[in-house]
C-alpha positions, 0 to 999 in steps of 0.5 A, spaced: 280 816 116 273 814 118 270 820 123 264 816 125 263 808 126 260 805 120 254 803 123 252 810 125 254 813 118 249 807 115 244 805 120 240 801 115 244 798 109 239 796 103 240 788 101 243 790 095 249 793 098 255 789 102 258 794 107 263 789 108 266 790 101 267 798 103 275 799 104 275 805 109 282 806 108 281 807 100 275 812 101 277 818 095 280 824 097 276 828 093 269 827 090 266 832 085 258 832 084 254 834 078 247 835 082 242 834 076 235 832 076 231 837 080 227 840 075 225 833 072 223 831 079 219 836 080 215 835 073 214 828 075 210 831 081 207 836 077 211 842 081 214 848 079 222 847 078 224 851 084 220 846 088 225 841 085 231 845 087 228 846 094 227 838 095 235 837 093 237 841 099 236 835 103 240 831 098 246 836 099 245 835 107 246 828 106 251 828 102 256 833 106 254 829 112 256 822 109 262 825 105 265 828 112 263 822 116 267 817 111 273 822 111 273 825 104 277 831 104 274 835 099 267 835 096 265 839 090 258 840 088 256 844 082 250 848 084 250 853 078 253 854 072 255 860 067 250 857 062 244 856 068 243 864 067 239 862 061 234 859 065 227 863 066 228 869 070 224 867 076 227 860 077 234 864 077 232 869 082 229 863 086 235 859 086 240 865 088 235 867 094 235 859 096 243 859 096 243 865 101 238 862 105 241 855 105 248 858 106 246 862 112 242 856 115 247 851 115 254 854 116 253 854 124 252 846 123 258 846 118 263 850 122 261 845 128 263 839 124 270 843 122 268 843 115 271 849 111 266 852 106 269 856 099 266 857 093 269 857 086 266 861 080 265 868 079 261 871 084 262 878 082 255 878 078 251 874 083 246 878 088 249 882 094 245 877 098 248 871 095 255 874 095 255 876 102 252 869 105 258 865 101 263 870 104 260 870 111 261 862 110 268 863 108 270 867 114 267 863 119 269 856 116 276 858 113 280 855 119 277 849 119 281 842 117 276 836 117 273 837 110 273 842 104 266 843 101 267 847 095 261 850 092 261 851 084 257 858 083 257 861 076 262 856 075 264 854 068 271 850 067 272 854 060 272 861 063 276 858 069 281 856 064 281 862 060 282 866 066 288 862 068 291 862 061 290 870 061 293 871 067 299 867 065 300 870 059 300 877 062 305 874 067 310 872 061 309 879 058 311 883 064 317 878 064 319 879 057 318 887 058 323 886 064 328 883 060 327 876 064 327 869 061 320 867 059 319 859 061 314 855 058 308 854 062 308 847 066 302 843 068 303 845 075 303 852 074 297 852 070 293 848 076 296 853 081 292 859 077 285 855 077 280 856 082 281 849 085 289 851 086 289 849 094 285 842 093 287 836 090 284 834 083 277 829 084 278 822 085 271 821 083 266 824 079 259 823 080 253 825 076 246 824 077 240 823 073 243 819 068 245 824 063 252 822 060 256 829 059 260 833 063 257 840 063 263 844 063 265 842 070 272 841 072 275 839 065 282 840 067 281 837 074 278 831 072 283 828 067 284 822 071 277 822 075 273 815 075 266 817 073 260 814 076 253 816 073 247 814 076 239 814 074 237 817 080 235 824 080 238 829 085 233 830 090 232 822 091 240 821 092 242 819 099 248 816 103 246 809 100 247 812 093 253 815 095 256 809 098 254 805 091 258 810 088 264 809 093 264 802 092 264 802 084 270 807 085 273 802 089 272 796 085 276 800 079 283 800 077 286 807 077 292 806 072 293 814 070 295 812 063 299 806 065 298 799 064 
């Protein structure tokens, strides 16, 4: 359900987009985004990589606003993976500081729009300033119900699934020791032990920068997601690129393994 008029959401539609083709009743419930290309964007402009990450913040703002206005119920953004610690220390430290500053600066506006902010991933090894910023955002917005913004920080899907498997194995061991019947693990039970247990699986996965890989992101959850890859680098991603992804999604037939 639209939260604002289409003319407000898309005031200057490019000539290659026919806005009348947008079905406002068929907007994906959950959109996940692999935000890629900040480093290349900066390199093209002979800037350091952190400048690219800072430039990408506006694309994040634009995408959140557009998704919320269109009635998307959950937006998941891949901010920092478990593999990103391999990057230069200066870049990692700058990113952690940027996460904290951005979250604190944006949370009031997100709260005003009734956006719930939560994180997925292991925050335990993040700097205290960064952990506290995300914790404060959750505490302020946890009662909101317009849209969930799920920020993946120090997130890796394999680690998430191993954690779920270990938790389920421990439960089975405890049940067996107590003399209880040990039942097979179901898909529903496994899903309930993931970080994303309280949101639906993504309908649409968007990846920017043209790379054709999933990068250890929501591997279980995207089993039947539609995938949209654009060559646009993340700092150049705007509401019209988001609209192109939605229109592409709406032009497909989702069969979930059927005919």
